[in-house]
PABA-787051 format. One record per residue (C-alpha): x, y, z; chain; residue in three letters. Coordinates in steps of 0.1 Angstrom, whole numbers, plus 5000, padded with zeros to 4 digits. Layout:
BEGIN
+------+------+------+--------+--------+
|   c1 |   c2 |   c3 | chaine | residu |
+------+------+------+--------+--------+
|    X |    Y |    Z |      A |    ala |
...
+------+------+------+--------+--------+
This chain:
BEGIN
+------+------+------+--------+--------+
|   c1 |   c2 |   c3 | chaine | residu |
+------+------+------+--------+--------+
| 5019 | 5282 | 4928 |      A |    unk |
| 5010 | 5281 | 4965 |      A |    unk |
| 5038 | 5277 | 4990 |      A |    unk |
| 5040 | 5270 | 5027 |      A |    unk |
| 5052 | 5247 | 5053 |      A |    unk |
| 5038 | 5226 | 5081 |      A |    unk |
| 5053 | 5208 | 5111 |      A |    unk |
| 5048 | 5171 | 5114 |      A |    unk |
| 5020 | 5167 | 5139 |      A |    unk |
| 5030 | 5149 | 5171 |      A |    unk |
| 5018 | 5114 | 5174 |      A |    unk |
| 4984 | 5114 | 5191 |      A |    unk |
| 4976 | 5150 | 5180 |      A |    unk |
| 4942 | 5153 | 5162 |      A |    unk |
| 4943 | 5160 | 5125 |      A |    unk |
| 4920 | 5161 | 5096 |      A |    unk |
| 4947 | 5154 | 5070 |      A |    unk |
| 4968 | 5128 | 5065 |      A |    unk |
| 5056 | 5049 | 4990 |      A |    unk |
| 5067 | 5025 | 4969 |      A |    unk |
| 5065 | 4988 | 4965 |      A |    unk |
| 5098 | 4990 | 4977 |      A |    unk |
| 5114 | 4961 | 4966 |      A |    unk |
| 5089 | 4971 | 4955 |      A |    unk |
| 4984 | 5079 | 4830 |      A |    unk |
| 4963 | 5120 | 4828 |      A |    unk |
| 4935 | 5124 | 4809 |      A |    unk |
| 4942 | 5148 | 4781 |      A |    unk |
| 4946 | 5184 | 4792 |      A |    unk |
| 4952 | 5178 | 4829 |      A |    unk |
| 4971 | 5206 | 4846 |      A |    unk |
| 4999 | 5204 | 4871 |      A |    unk |
| 5006 | 5222 | 4904 |      A |    unk |
| 5028 | 5216 | 4934 |      A |    unk |
| 5026 | 5235 | 4966 |      A |    unk |
| 5035 | 5237 | 5003 |      A |    unk |
| 5072 | 5236 | 4995 |      A |    unk |
| 5094 | 5237 | 5025 |      A |    unk |
| 5119 | 5265 | 5024 |      A |    unk |
| 5107 | 5280 | 4991 |      A |    unk |
| 5100 | 5317 | 4990 |      A |    unk |
| 5073 | 5329 | 4966 |      A |    unk |
| 5100 | 5348 | 4947 |      A |    unk |
| 5118 | 5315 | 4938 |      A |    unk |
| 5142 | 5310 | 4967 |      A |    unk |
| 5156 | 5277 | 4978 |      A |    unk |
| 5133 | 5248 | 4969 |      A |    unk |
| 5143 | 5217 | 4989 |      A |    unk |
| 5117 | 5195 | 4971 |      A |    unk |
| 5124 | 5206 | 4935 |      A |    unk |
| 5133 | 5170 | 4926 |      A |    unk |
| 5101 | 5156 | 4942 |      A |    unk |
| 5080 | 5183 | 4925 |      A |    unk |
| 5095 | 5173 | 4891 |      A |    unk |
| 5088 | 5136 | 4898 |      A |    unk |
| 5052 | 5144 | 4906 |      A |    unk |
| 5047 | 5164 | 4874 |      A |    unk |
| 5062 | 5134 | 4855 |      A |    unk |
| 5035 | 5111 | 4869 |      A |    unk |
| 5009 | 5133 | 4851 |      A |    unk |
| 5028 | 5148 | 4821 |      A |    unk |
| 5049 | 5118 | 4811 |      A |    unk |
| 5031 | 5087 | 4825 |      A |    unk |
| 4997 | 5102 | 4817 |      A |    unk |
| 4980 | 5095 | 4850 |      A |    unk |
| 4951 | 5118 | 4862 |      A |    unk |
| 4966 | 5131 | 4895 |      A |    unk |
| 4990 | 5124 | 4923 |      A |    unk |
| 4994 | 5137 | 4959 |      A |    unk |
| 5024 | 5132 | 4981 |      A |    unk |
| 5032 | 5142 | 5017 |      A |    unk |
| 5066 | 5140 | 5033 |      A |    unk |
| 5080 | 5144 | 5069 |      A |    unk |
| 5117 | 5150 | 5076 |      A |    unk |
| 5129 | 5158 | 5111 |      A |    unk |
| 5097 | 5174 | 5120 |      A |    unk |
| 5091 | 5194 | 5089 |      A |    unk |
| 5063 | 5185 | 5065 |      A |    unk |
| 5057 | 5192 | 5029 |      A |    unk |
| 5028 | 5184 | 5005 |      A |    unk |
| 5028 | 5184 | 4967 |      A |    unk |
| 5004 | 5175 | 4941 |      A |    unk |
| 5000 | 5173 | 4903 |      A |    unk |
| 4970 | 5168 | 4880 |      A |    unk |
| 4935 | 5165 | 4893 |      A |    unk |
| 4914 | 5147 | 4918 |      A |    unk |
| 4885 | 5151 | 4893 |      A |    unk |
| 4893 | 5158 | 4857 |      A |    unk |
| 4858 | 5169 | 4849 |      A |    unk |
| 4856 | 5196 | 4875 |      A |    unk |
| 4894 | 5203 | 4876 |      A |    unk |
| 4894 | 5199 | 4914 |      A |    unk |
| 4930 | 5195 | 4926 |      A |    unk |
| 4944 | 5169 | 4949 |      A |    unk |
| 4945 | 5178 | 4986 |      A |    unk |
| 4962 | 5167 | 5019 |      A |    unk |
| 4927 | 5157 | 5032 |      A |    unk |
| 4920 | 5133 | 5003 |      A |    unk |
| 4910 | 5098 | 5014 |      A |    unk |
| 4921 | 5069 | 4991 |      A |    unk |
| 4922 | 5032 | 4990 |      A |    unk |
| 4955 | 5022 | 5005 |      A |    unk |
| 4951 | 4986 | 4992 |      A |    unk |
| 4981 | 4965 | 5003 |      A |    unk |
| 4994 | 4990 | 5028 |      A |    unk |
| 4966 | 4973 | 5049 |      A |    unk |
| 4991 | 4944 | 5052 |      A |    unk |
| 5014 | 4964 | 5075 |      A |    unk |
| 4986 | 4972 | 5099 |      A |    unk |
| 4976 | 4935 | 5100 |      A |    unk |
| 5012 | 4923 | 5105 |      A |    unk |
| 5016 | 4948 | 5134 |      A |    unk |
| 4986 | 4932 | 5151 |      A |    unk |
| 5000 | 4897 | 5146 |      A |    unk |
| 5033 | 4907 | 5161 |      A |    unk |
| 5015 | 4923 | 5191 |      A |    unk |
| 4997 | 4891 | 5197 |      A |    unk |
| 5030 | 4873 | 5197 |      A |    unk |
| 5043 | 4898 | 5222 |      A |    unk |
| 5014 | 4889 | 5244 |      A |    unk |
| 5020 | 4852 | 5242 |      A |    unk |
| 4987 | 4845 | 5224 |      A |    unk |
| 5003 | 4830 | 5193 |      A |    unk |
| 5038 | 4824 | 5179 |      A |    unk |
| 5051 | 4832 | 5144 |      A |    unk |
| 5063 | 4796 | 5142 |      A |    unk |
| 5028 | 4782 | 5148 |      A |    unk |
| 5014 | 4765 | 5117 |      A |    unk |
| 4983 | 4777 | 5099 |      A |    unk |
| 4968 | 4743 | 5108 |      A |    unk |
| 4971 | 4751 | 5145 |      A |    unk |
| 4946 | 4780 | 5142 |      A |    unk |
| 4926 | 4771 | 5110 |      A |    unk |
| 4924 | 4732 | 5110 |      A |    unk |
| 4916 | 4718 | 5075 |      A |    unk |
| 4914 | 4752 | 5058 |      A |    unk |
| 4946 | 4749 | 5037 |      A |    unk |
| 4944 | 4714 | 5022 |      A |    unk |
| 4942 | 4697 | 4988 |      A |    unk |
| 4963 | 4698 | 4956 |      A |    unk |
| 4995 | 4696 | 4977 |      A |    unk |
| 4985 | 4727 | 4998 |      A |    unk |
| 4991 | 4718 | 5034 |      A |    unk |
| 4985 | 4742 | 5063 |      A |    unk |
| 5005 | 4718 | 5086 |      A |    unk |
| 5037 | 4728 | 5068 |      A |    unk |
| 5031 | 4766 | 5066 |      A |    unk |
| 5039 | 4789 | 5095 |      A |    unk |
| 5025 | 4823 | 5103 |      A |    unk |
| 5059 | 4838 | 5096 |      A |    unk |
| 5058 | 4824 | 5061 |      A |    unk |
| 5024 | 4840 | 5056 |      A |    unk |
| 5037 | 4874 | 5066 |      A |    unk |
| 5069 | 4873 | 5045 |      A |    unk |
| 5053 | 4856 | 5014 |      A |    unk |
| 5073 | 4824 | 5017 |      A |    unk |
| 5043 | 4801 | 5022 |      A |    unk |
| 5042 | 4790 | 4986 |      A |    unk |
| 5005 | 4795 | 4984 |      A |    unk |
| 4989 | 4806 | 4951 |      A |    unk |
| 4976 | 4841 | 4945 |      A |    unk |
| 4938 | 4838 | 4944 |      A |    unk |
| 4934 | 4871 | 4925 |      A |    unk |
| 4951 | 4854 | 4895 |      A |    unk |
| 4922 | 4831 | 4889 |      A |    unk |
| 4910 | 4842 | 4854 |      A |    unk |
| 4873 | 4844 | 4862 |      A |    unk |
| 4878 | 4861 | 4896 |      A |    unk |
| 4901 | 4886 | 4880 |      A |    unk |
| 4876 | 4893 | 4853 |      A |    unk |
| 4849 | 4901 | 4878 |      A |    unk |
| 4869 | 4921 | 4903 |      A |    unk |
| 4893 | 4941 | 4882 |      A |    unk |
| 4886 | 4933 | 4846 |      A |    unk |
| 4858 | 4937 | 4821 |      A |    unk |
| 4832 | 4922 | 4845 |      A |    unk |
| 4840 | 4948 | 4872 |      A |    unk |
| 4811 | 4973 | 4864 |      A |    unk |
| 4786 | 4944 | 4868 |      A |    unk |
| 4802 | 4928 | 4898 |      A |    unk |
| 4817 | 4958 | 4917 |      A |    unk |
| 4793 | 4954 | 4946 |      A |    unk |
| 4797 | 4916 | 4950 |      A |    unk |
| 4806 | 4903 | 4985 |      A |    unk |
| 4834 | 4878 | 4990 |      A |    unk |
| 4840 | 4856 | 5021 |      A |    unk |
| 4876 | 4850 | 5032 |      A |    unk |
| 4872 | 4812 | 5032 |      A |    unk |
| 4860 | 4813 | 4996 |      A |    unk |
| 4891 | 4833 | 4986 |      A |    unk |
| 4914 | 4808 | 5003 |      A |    unk |
| 4895 | 4779 | 4986 |      A |    unk |
| 4901 | 4796 | 4952 |      A |    unk |
| 4938 | 4797 | 4959 |      A |    unk |
| 4940 | 4761 | 4970 |      A |    unk |
| 4924 | 4747 | 4938 |      A |    unk |
| 4958 | 4744 | 4923 |      A |    unk |
| 4992 | 4730 | 4933 |      A |    unk |
| 5013 | 4757 | 4949 |      A |    unk |
| 5042 | 4771 | 4929 |      A |    unk |
| 5068 | 4761 | 4955 |      A |    unk |
| 5072 | 4744 | 4989 |      A |    unk |
| 5068 | 4765 | 5020 |      A |    unk |
| 5100 | 4783 | 5031 |      A |    unk |
| 5119 | 4777 | 4999 |      A |    unk |
| 5114 | 4810 | 4981 |      A |    unk |
| 5093 | 4841 | 4982 |      A |    unk |
| 5063 | 4848 | 4960 |      A |    unk |
| 5038 | 4876 | 4967 |      A |    unk |
| 5003 | 4864 | 4975 |      A |    unk |
| 4973 | 4881 | 4989 |      A |    unk |
| 4961 | 4847 | 5000 |      A |    unk |
| 4987 | 4849 | 5029 |      A |    unk |
| 4971 | 4879 | 5044 |      A |    unk |
| 4935 | 4867 | 5040 |      A |    unk |
| 4946 | 4838 | 5061 |      A |    unk |
| 4964 | 4861 | 5086 |      A |    unk |
| 4932 | 4880 | 5090 |      A |    unk |
| 4913 | 4848 | 5097 |      A |    unk |
| 4939 | 4838 | 5123 |      A |    unk |
| 4937 | 4871 | 5141 |      A |    unk |
| 4899 | 4866 | 5143 |      A |    unk |
| 4903 | 4831 | 5156 |      A |    unk |
| 4928 | 4842 | 5183 |      A |    unk |
| 4910 | 4873 | 5195 |      A |    unk |
| 4874 | 4864 | 5188 |      A |    unk |
| 4870 | 4898 | 5171 |      A |    unk |
| 4871 | 4909 | 5135 |      A |    unk |
| 4907 | 4918 | 5123 |      A |    unk |
| 4896 | 4953 | 5115 |      A |    unk |
| 4883 | 4959 | 5150 |      A |    unk |
| 4916 | 4947 | 5164 |      A |    unk |
| 4935 | 4971 | 5141 |      A |    unk |
| 4913 | 4999 | 5152 |      A |    unk |
| 4918 | 4990 | 5189 |      A |    unk |
| 4955 | 4984 | 5188 |      A |    unk |
| 4967 | 5008 | 5161 |      A |    unk |
| 4942 | 5034 | 5150 |      A |    unk |
| 4931 | 5046 | 5185 |      A |    unk |
| 4965 | 5047 | 5202 |      A |    unk |
| 4979 | 5068 | 5173 |      A |    unk |
| 4947 | 5087 | 5168 |      A |    unk |
| 4944 | 5078 | 5131 |      A |    unk |
| 4910 | 5093 | 5126 |      A |    unk |
| 4911 | 5093 | 5088 |      A |    unk |
| 4919 | 5056 | 5084 |      A |    unk |
| 4890 | 5031 | 5082 |      A |    unk |
| 4881 | 4995 | 5071 |      A |    unk |
| 4849 | 4997 | 5050 |      A |    unk |
| 4839 | 4961 | 5049 |      A |    unk |
| 4810 | 4959 | 5025 |      A |    unk |
| 4806 | 4997 | 5022 |      A |    unk |
| 4814 | 5008 | 4987 |      A |    unk |
| 4820 | 5045 | 4992 |      A |    unk |
| 4849 | 5066 | 5005 |      A |    unk |
| 4848 | 5094 | 5031 |      A |    unk |
| 4849 | 5129 | 5017 |      A |    unk |
| 4870 | 5144 | 5003 |      A |    unk |
| 4884 | 5118 | 4980 |      A |    unk |
| 4896 | 5117 | 4944 |      A |    unk |
| 4878 | 5100 | 4916 |      A |    unk |
| 4894 | 5065 | 4911 |      A |    unk |
| 4901 | 5063 | 4874 |      A |    unk |
| 4906 | 5028 | 4860 |      A |    unk |
| 4914 | 5010 | 4827 |      A |    unk |
| 4905 | 4976 | 4842 |      A |    unk |
| 4937 | 4959 | 4830 |      A |    unk |
| 4932 | 4970 | 4795 |      A |    unk |
| 4968 | 4978 | 4784 |      A |    unk |
| 4959 | 4995 | 4751 |      A |    unk |
| 4971 | 5031 | 4752 |      A |    unk |
| 4936 | 5043 | 4741 |      A |    unk |
| 4917 | 5020 | 4765 |      A |    unk |
| 4885 | 5035 | 4779 |      A |    unk |
| 4887 | 5049 | 4814 |      A |    unk |
| 4859 | 5043 | 4839 |      A |    unk |
| 4851 | 5057 | 4874 |      A |    unk |
| 4860 | 5028 | 4898 |      A |    unk |
| 4857 | 5049 | 4930 |      A |    unk |
| 4828 | 5029 | 4944 |      A |    unk |
| 4835 | 4992 | 4950 |      A |    unk |
| 4830 | 4965 | 4976 |      A |    unk |
| 4865 | 4957 | 4988 |      A |    unk |
| 4858 | 4923 | 5004 |      A |    unk |
| 4875 | 4908 | 4974 |      A |    unk |
| 4908 | 4919 | 4991 |      A |    unk |
| 4896 | 4921 | 5027 |      A |    unk |
| 4925 | 4917 | 5052 |      A |    unk |
| 4949 | 4918 | 5023 |      A |    unk |
| 4939 | 4953 | 5011 |      A |    unk |
| 4907 | 4970 | 5022 |      A |    unk |
| 4920 | 5000 | 5042 |      A |    unk |
| 4911 | 5036 | 5034 |      A |    unk |
| 4935 | 5063 | 5046 |      A |    unk |
| 4952 | 5096 | 5039 |      A |    unk |
| 4988 | 5106 | 5033 |      A |    unk |
| 4991 | 5121 | 5068 |      A |    unk |
| 4976 | 5091 | 5086 |      A |    unk |
| 4999 | 5066 | 5068 |      A |    unk |
| 5030 | 5087 | 5076 |      A |    unk |
| 5018 | 5089 | 5113 |      A |    unk |
| 5014 | 5051 | 5113 |      A |    unk |
| 5048 | 5044 | 5099 |      A |    unk |
| 5065 | 5069 | 5122 |      A |    unk |
| 5048 | 5053 | 5152 |      A |    unk |
| 5057 | 5018 | 5140 |      A |    unk |
| 5094 | 5026 | 5133 |      A |    unk |
| 5099 | 5045 | 5165 |      A |    unk |
| 5086 | 5019 | 5188 |      A |    unk |
| 5051 | 5032 | 5196 |      A |    unk |
| 5035 | 4999 | 5186 |      A |    unk |
| 5060 | 4971 | 5189 |      A |    unk |
| 5088 | 4963 | 5213 |      A |    unk |
| 5123 | 4963 | 5198 |      A |    unk |
| 5125 | 4925 | 5194 |      A |    unk |
| 5092 | 4924 | 5175 |      A |    unk |
| 5101 | 4954 | 5153 |      A |    unk |
| 5134 | 4937 | 5145 |      A |    unk |
| 5115 | 4906 | 5134 |      A |    unk |
| 5092 | 4927 | 5112 |      A |    unk |
| 5122 | 4944 | 5095 |      A |    unk |
| 5141 | 4912 | 5090 |      A |    unk |
| 5138 | 4905 | 5053 |      A |    unk |
| 5140 | 4877 | 5027 |      A |    unk |
| 5149 | 4882 | 4991 |      A |    unk |
| 5119 | 4889 | 4969 |      A |    unk |
| 5113 | 4878 | 4933 |      A |    unk |
| 5129 | 4911 | 4920 |      A |    unk |
| 5166 | 4917 | 4925 |      A |    unk |
| 5173 | 4943 | 4952 |      A |    unk |
| 5139 | 4940 | 4967 |      A |    unk |
| 5131 | 4922 | 5000 |      A |    unk |
| 5100 | 4912 | 5020 |      A |    unk |
| 5098 | 4917 | 5058 |      A |    unk |
| 5067 | 4909 | 5078 |      A |    unk |
| 5041 | 4931 | 5062 |      A |    unk |
| 5067 | 4956 | 5050 |      A |    unk |
| 5091 | 4956 | 5020 |      A |    unk |
| 5125 | 4971 | 5017 |      A |    unk |
| 5147 | 4984 | 4989 |      A |    unk |
| 5181 | 5002 | 4987 |      A |    unk |
| 5178 | 5032 | 4964 |      A |    unk |
| 5203 | 5044 | 4939 |      A |    unk |
| 5220 | 5067 | 4964 |      A |    unk |
| 5224 | 5040 | 4989 |      A |    unk |
| 5195 | 5049 | 5012 |      A |    unk |
| 5176 | 5019 | 5025 |      A |    unk |
| 5138 | 5025 | 5029 |      A |    unk |
| 5111 | 5004 | 5043 |      A |    unk |
| 5075 | 5006 | 5033 |      A |    unk |
| 5047 | 4992 | 5012 |      A |    unk |
| 5028 | 4999 | 4980 |      A |    unk |
| 4992 | 4991 | 4973 |      A |    unk |
| 4972 | 4990 | 4940 |      A |    unk |
| 4936 | 4984 | 4934 |      A |    unk |
| 4910 | 4996 | 4908 |      A |    unk |
| 4915 | 5034 | 4904 |      A |    unk |
| 4942 | 5038 | 4930 |      A |    unk |
| 4980 | 5033 | 4934 |      A |    unk |
| 4995 | 5042 | 4967 |      A |    unk |
| 5029 | 5039 | 4984 |      A |    unk |
| 5047 | 5047 | 5015 |      A |    unk |
| 5085 | 5047 | 5023 |      A |    unk |
| 5106 | 5056 | 5053 |      A |    unk |
| 5141 | 5054 | 5066 |      A |    unk |
| 5148 | 5028 | 5093 |      A |    unk |
| 5150 | 5054 | 5121 |      A |    unk |
| 5117 | 5070 | 5112 |      A |    unk |
| 5132 | 5104 | 5105 |      A |    unk |
| 5121 | 5107 | 5069 |      A |    unk |
| 5088 | 5096 | 5055 |      A |    unk |
| 5070 | 5098 | 5021 |      A |    unk |
| 5034 | 5087 | 5013 |      A |    unk |
| 5018 | 5092 | 4979 |      A |    unk |
| 4986 | 5083 | 4961 |      A |    unk |
| 4979 | 5082 | 4923 |      A |    unk |
| 4942 | 5082 | 4914 |      A |    unk |
| 4947 | 5061 | 4883 |      A |    unk |
| 4958 | 5025 | 4879 |      A |    unk |
| 4976 | 5022 | 4845 |      A |    unk |
| 5013 | 5032 | 4849 |      A |    unk |
| 5033 | 5015 | 4821 |      A |    unk |
| 5060 | 5006 | 4846 |      A |    unk |
| 5073 | 5014 | 4881 |      A |    unk |
| 5091 | 5045 | 4870 |      A |    unk |
| 5059 | 5065 | 4873 |      A |    unk |
| 5061 | 5063 | 4910 |      A |    unk |
| 5096 | 5050 | 4917 |      A |    unk |
| 5109 | 5083 | 4905 |      A |    unk |
| 5090 | 5100 | 4933 |      A |    unk |
| 5106 | 5079 | 4959 |      A |    unk |
| 5141 | 5083 | 4944 |      A |    unk |
| 5136 | 5121 | 4941 |      A |    unk |
| 5125 | 5125 | 4977 |      A |    unk |
| 5152 | 5103 | 4994 |      A |    unk |
| 5180 | 5108 | 4970 |      A |    unk |
| 5173 | 5144 | 4959 |      A |    unk |
| 5181 | 5138 | 4923 |      A |    unk |
| 5161 | 5156 | 4896 |      A |    unk |
| 5182 | 5143 | 4867 |      A |    unk |
| 5166 | 5126 | 4838 |      A |    unk |
| 5183 | 5093 | 4845 |      A |    unk |
| 5160 | 5065 | 4855 |      A |    unk |
| 5150 | 5057 | 4890 |      A |    unk |
| 5166 | 5030 | 4911 |      A |    unk |
| 5149 | 4997 | 4920 |      A |    unk |
| 5111 | 4999 | 4921 |      A |    unk |
| 5093 | 4968 | 4911 |      A |    unk |
| 5057 | 4970 | 4900 |      A |    unk |
| 5032 | 4971 | 4929 |      A |    unk |
| 5030 | 4939 | 4948 |      A |    unk |
| 5027 | 4915 | 4918 |      A |    unk |
| 5042 | 4913 | 4883 |      A |    unk |
| 5008 | 4902 | 4872 |      A |    unk |
| 4991 | 4934 | 4884 |      A |    unk |
| 4971 | 4914 | 4908 |      A |    unk |
| 4961 | 4944 | 4928 |      A |    unk |
| 4966 | 4952 | 4964 |      A |    unk |
+------+------+------+--------+--------+
């Protein structure tokens, strides 16, 4: 076992390294390691992350996922742990430098930009979708004149989830994925797919998670600024915080090196379902709702900058963190972010993201003093305990065998990805 410590890098300092749907397995023979343990001496002294290390091992040994990596910051001290493998064929271990598909964590970047635009007086969260995208949300009782930007960001728009369309799902994350993994999708076509059916509820009456909301938010950012949403995120978030390992691939199918292999069962829930390499894929099927690539360190740096006022003024940050109850009890949606109170009473804000071959999450305390970001390079956890236990262990310090506190499945009870 390797041991060591690192200090949280100051915001703006260069780095080559870099969660939990908060309100919100390995291939046979995978090994387990954990390293860089703060305060642990090689001879077995105090291990401040014993519970987190145990939870990481459980992701591989009990949930049967290929590998997991996690990085934490607490009051300036950093720790990294990993279990299983980045590549089960070569037995290459996970590393702090690994790039992974952050999926729906993208939504927090985008929501930050929308709130910045409100700060500048260029839009208002109470503007309707129709104001910026005339005629785009219409038909089958879908009406952009009745949906506000705020309702997009906190999932109270009532819009359908386009990824639940059976044929679309088959092509993008089901049996048709190998043949269609390089297909390109236009945002307007994704929205059109969602508006083919009557919405599940009227705007503002309840919350239901939908990637459609953020595809529309990305289109609105482009309409307001005249630039692609990814470029606005780069200009307004990545550059100021020097997040050099975060990127928006567009139609590019690959990942920067190093990166883990993304192992997927493509929604096949059989315990002996075949596993494929889903690392390469065109992410335009998620776009503004989930295309980002990042690292554990970059995501932690982003959330620290966000929660400590580096990106938003206090009033805007307060709006972001104001929540509405989500579908799952104990879980809530803010603007881009999600919140849950863990079993020990600690409230955390963050986001999870799931796509083919990747499940990621980030969580932090409100004051930005304690952060956790993790990535699992497999997409078939039986339930949320596979990763919810990591969050509980890190923030509550429990390594008991009792189940974790609230941790709903990533983003959608239908495994809709992102």
